N, C-alpha and C positions, 0 to 999 in steps of 0.2 A: 464477502459474498454470502448470501443466504440462499439455501436450497430448501425446498419442501419435498418431503417424502411421504407417500400415502401407503406404502407397503414395505415390508422387510426387503423385498427384491429391489426396490428403488434405492434403499439405503445401501445395500450390497453393491449395486451398480455405481453409485457415487464413489464409494471406497475404491472400486476397481478403476474408475476413470482417473482419480487422483493418483493412484499408484502407477498407472501407465506413464504418467509424466514425472514421477519421482526421480530425484537425482541422488547420487552417493553423498552421504553425510547429512541428509535431511533428517530432521526430527519432527515428528507429528505428535502433538499433544492432544489426546482424545479424552474429553470430559463430558460428564452428564450423570444423571442419577442412575441408580440400579435399574436395570430393565429397559433402558431407552434404546438399546440396539448397538452398543459399542462393539460387541463381539461380532454381530452381523456385518457392521462396517469393516471391521478388521478382516473378516473372512473375504470380503470383496477386495480389500486392499491387497491381501496376499494373492488372490487370483490375478489381480492386475499386474503383479510382479512375476507371474508365471508359476506360482506355487500351487500345486494341485492336490497335495495331501491335506489331511484334516488340520484345522487351525482352531484351537480352543484357548480360552483365557488362562494365562499362567498364574492364577490366583495364589497358589501355594508355592510356586517356584520363583516368583517375581519376574523372571525373564525366560522366554522361549525363543530359540534361534532356529531360523529356517534358511537353509543354504541353497535350495534347489532352484530359486528364481533367477531372473536377470540381475538382481541385486540381493544380497543377504537381507533378511528381515529380522530385526530384533524387537520382539513384542514383549513389552513390559506391562505388568499389572502391579502397581505399587500400593494398592488399597490396603494391604496388610503389613506394610513396612512399619517396623517399630521405631526405627531410628534411621535418620538419613545416612549415617555412616555405613549402613548395610549396602547402600548403592556403591560405595567404594569397594566393598568386599566382592561384589559381583563384577567389578570392572566396567562400570557404566561408561566411562570415558572412551574406552576402546569401541564401544557401540555408537555413542553419540557423535564421535569425531572420526569414525572409520569409513570404510568404503561401502557400507550398507545403509539401510534406512531404519530408523528407530521409530516405533509407534508406542506411545506411553499412555496407558489407561490410568485415570486418576492423577494426571500430571500435576495438578495444583498442590499435591502433597509433597512434591519435591521441587517446587518452583525455583528455589535458589540455585539448583543445579542445571536448569534448562539453558540451552544456548539462546543468545539474543534473537537469532533468526529462526526460531522454531515456528512451525505452522500450528496454529491452534484450531481444533475442530471441536465444537460444542454441539451436543445433540440434546434437544429438549422435546418433551411430550407436550401436547395440548389436547387433552381429552375432549374438549368442546369441538374440536375439528375431526375427531374420530379416534378409535382405539389405536390404530396403526400410524396415525399422523405423527411426523417428526419434523421439527424445524432444525436444520443443520447449518450452523454458522462456521465458515472457514475464513480464518484471518492469517495473514502473513505469507501468502503465496506471492511470488514475484511475477 
């Protein structure tokens, strides 16, 4: 499915709607260039799970856990991962295959660890369509 967003709020709302239907054990792979709105999407996703506190990209910690929603959210940012073995060290399997939902920014960097049934969300800019325009492709939802 392809969605078009013309504002950050629309990107937030799409994340929120997807999270409202999220199920335990789902993994969402979130990819796109720097500045396309991955964090805005993630903030909407967290809100859709009922998380009301601040949500920021865990760039330097690799994973941020939020337990207050209807499902736990494990928010990964693997942009700065030096070696894939670092994922073992932080216990990624407990997150990917547990009772929460995992959302992974820059997931293409750890492609070999991703479950087969992961949902892939790709956000792209198109400046010809406007500064805030985003094309958001969602693949793998049942």
